[in-house]
C-alpha positions, 0 to 999 in steps of 0.5 A: 546528486543533491546533498540534502536528504528529505524525509516523509511528510516534509514540506518539499519531498519531491526533489527531481534529479535529471537522468539525462533523458526524458525521464526523471528520478525522484528521492524516494522514502523507501529507505532511511534516509530517502535515496534516488531511485538509481541508488535503491537495490530493492524492487520498487514501484512508484505511483504518483498523484497524477497517475491516481487522478488519471484513474479516477480512483476512489480508494487505494485498492483501485490504484494498487490494482494497476501495480505489477506484483500486487494481486487482489482476490476480487474487486467489487464496490469501491470502499469494500474490504479486500485481501491482497498479496504482494509477490505471493506474500499475504497482505498481513505481512505487508506493512502499510503506512501513511506519513510514517503512521502504520495502518496494519490492524494488529488485533485483526490479523495485522491486516491494513484495510486498503479499501478504507484509505481514500486517495485524494490526499496521496501525493505518491505511493511507493511499493517495496516488493520483498523483505524490508525489515531492516528498515521498517520492522514487521515487513516480511512481504514488503511495504506500501508507503503512502506520502500525502500532499504538502501545502501549496507553496505558491499560493495563499489559498487554492483548492479543488472540488469534485463530484461523481455519480455512477451505477448503483448510485455509486457517488463520490464527493470530495474537496481540498484546500491548500496554501502557504502564508509566510512560513505556515502551510496547510492542506485540508481534504475531506469527502464522502463515498457511497454506493448501494453496491455494484454486487448485492450485499456490498453497499458502502457509506464512507466519510473521511477527512485528512489535514496537514499543517506545516511550519517552515524553519528555513534552512534548519528544517520543518515541522508537520502536524497531521490528522486522519479521520475515517468512518466506513460502514459496509455490507460485505456480502449477501448470498441467497444460495447460502442464506448468508449476510456479512456487515461491517463497521470500521472507524479510524482516528490518528494524528502525528507530529513530525520534526525535521531539523538540520543539526549541522551540514549533512547531519539531520535529525528526524523525530516522528511521534504518532497515536490513534485508535482503530475500531471494527465490528463484524456481524455474520447472520442469516438473510431470512431471519435475525439470527446471528452467527457472529457479533464481534468487535476489535479495538486497538489504541496505539502510540509510538515515536521514532528518533533518527539521525542521518549523516552524509549525502544521498550517495554516502551516508549513515543512518541510525535510529530508535523506535517504540510503539505500544498497542493496547488490544481488545477483542470481543465476540458476543454470540459464542463467547469463544475464548479465541476472540475474547481477550485484552492485551498490550504489546510493546515493541522496542527497536533500533536500526542502523543502515547506510550507503557507500558509493565507490564510482558506479558501485553503491553498497547498501547495508542495513541491520535492525533489532526488534524486541516485543513483549508478546513475541520472540526477538527479531533480528533483521539485516540486508545487503544491497548492491547497485551498479550503474553500468552505463548512464542509462542502465543500472544493475541491482541485487539484494539479499535480506532476512526479515520477519512478520508478526504472527496472528496476535489474539488470545495466546491459548489459541496459539498453543503457546507458540509466539514465534515470528514468521521469518524470511530470507530473500534474494533479488536480482535485476536491472533497469534500463532506458538504453532502448530508445523510447522504452523504460524496462525493469526486470527482477528475479526473486527467491523467498525462503519462509519459515514458521508460517502459521497453519490454523485448524479450526476443526479441533477443540481447542483450535490448533496451529502448526508451523510450516516452511515454504518457498516462493520464487518467480520473476517480474517484468515492467515496461513503459514507453515514451509518449508518441503522438500523445500515446504511451504504453505500460505493462507488467508481468509477474510469475510466482511458483510456491510450494511447501518445503516438507511435502513439496506440494504446490500451494494454492492461490489462497495461500500464495497469490496467483501463479501469473498476472499480466497488467497492461496500460495504454495512456493518451495525453493531448494538451491542445485538446485538454484530453487525457485517458487511460485503458487498463487491463488485468489478467490473473491466472489463479491456482485454486480447486475446481470445486470453488467454481472459479472464473479465471479466463477473463481480462478485465478492462477499464477505461478512464477519460478526463477532458478539460474543454477550456484548459486555458482557464485554471478554474474551468471544470474538468469532466471525467468518465469511466467504464469499468469492466468494459466487456463484463468479464468474470474474474474471481476465485469463489463462486459466491463472491463475484467481481463487479460487472460492467459499470459506469461513472461520470463526474466533474472536478473544478480547481480554484 
C-alpha cells in the first residue's frame, strides 16, 4: 500500500493499487483521509469519468440513475429538478459535495439539485450508502462525493469539444481545455444544455462553467483554486387537466481554495476554504391565465473552512480536524405572504472530528467520532466503528455501525412550533466483496436503519404543525459485474428495502421511503479494433404507492448508448455518439400528472485535440 495519502481536489488523486488480478483498487476520498477500497467498511459505489462518457450523460441525474440503491421519482428532460432516495432515505438527508464544497440548499429543504450539476468536469463520483456523519456531519442517509478533473500533466494544452442534438430540440454543447506549464496547471470547461421539453412543461435552458487552477509544491504538496458557475431556467410542470404551471430559475456561484502540505514524513496538513451563493425562484400558477398561486424565492450566501491533520500511512493513520460554516438564509413568498416562507436567519456550525484506521494483519479497525454545534439546532454527536477483514486476497468481509444525524427543514422557526431537533439514525451494515469466482466481481450488503425525530408536516392546520416520528428501514443490496469476454461485460444491482413506522407498525409508502425493490442491469461492449463501445442499461422499480395516484409501475426502462471513433489511430479524429432513451417507450412513474420521458433519440460528435 502506498504511504502517501491524497485528498479531494489534489493534482493527482487517482493512485491505483493492483489487486493481483484484472481489477484495480483506488484511493477513495469517502473518508478522511482517503483509503484504498479494501480498507473501507461502508457500502460504497464509484462511477468514473469513462463510465459517464459511455452513458452520453448530461447531468448527474443520468449517472446516478445507474447506481444500485439510488432511486429517482421520475426522469424527464435532462436538467430538470428531480427528487431521489438512497436506500430509502430521502435526498435532503444525503450530503452532496463537489471538491469538498457542499451543494445542499439549506433554505430549500436542504436539497441538492442534481439536475443542475453537469458531468463534463467530473473525474469520478463516490457514493457512500448509509450514515456518514462521523466524517462529514449532516449526512444521515449518505454522501454523494464528486471529484472533478485535474489538469492534464502531460501536455501544455489539450482539450475537447462536443455537440449533440436530439428529440424536442434537446441540444448539449460543451468544451474543455486543460494542460500544465512547469508547475502551473489549469482545467477549464463550459457548456449549454437546452431543450423544449421531452414532456410538456419541462423545457430547460442551462449554462454552466467550471475551472480549476493548480500549483505543484513538489514533494511538499499542492495548491488548487476552483470556481463553479451555473444558471438554469426550467418549466418544471404543465398539466392541462389541473390547469397548472410551474416554472423555476436557479443560479449557483461558488469557489474554493485547497492546500495540501506535507509537514513531515507521513504528516500531512489540508486546508480548504470555500464560499458561494445559491439563488432559486419558483412560480406556480394557472395555464389559462396570469393568476399566480405562488411567487417565491430563496437565497443563500455561505462560506466555510476546514483544517485537517493526518498522521500515518493509508493502512495505519489518525486524522483530526475542525470545520466552520456560516449560512445566511433569505426566503420570500410574494402572493400569500405566508410567514412560513418569509424569513431571514443566519446559521453557524462549528465542528470537530477524529477518525483513523488501525491494521493488524488482515484485520482493519476504523473508528470515528465527530461533534457539531449549530446555533439554530441542537448539538449533534456522531460516531462510527467499522471492521474490514481480508479473508483471502480476493475476498473482503465488512461490517459497519454508526450513529449519525440530518438537519431538519430549516425555515421560519414558528413553523416548527419551537422544535429544532436534528433527525438521528443508528445504522448497522454487514457485507462482503469478492473476486473469488472467475470473471466475476460480487458485493453484497445487509443494512438496518433505526431513525428517530423524523418530521411530519401538517399544512392543513393554522398555523401549520409538525410532529416527530420514529421509523425503521432495513434491506439488502447486491452488486455484480463480469470481466470482459470478447468485448462484452455485464453489470447489475438489486436493492430491497422495507420500511415502517415504529409506533403504528404501518408500512411506509414510497413517497416517504423510496421504492420497495429496484433492479438495474447493464450490458457493456468495447472493441478497440473497431473503435466501438456501447452500453445497454435497464432500470426496473417497484414502488409502494396508493392506487388513487394512478401510478405506472410495470415497465423496465431501457437506454442504449453507442460511441464510435472510426479513425481511432488519429487522436484528433472525431468520435460519433448516439443514444436511444426509453427504447420500448415504457411508463414508469408514481403520479399521473408527472409522467416520465417517452422514447427519445440523440446524436452528436466529440473531438479531442
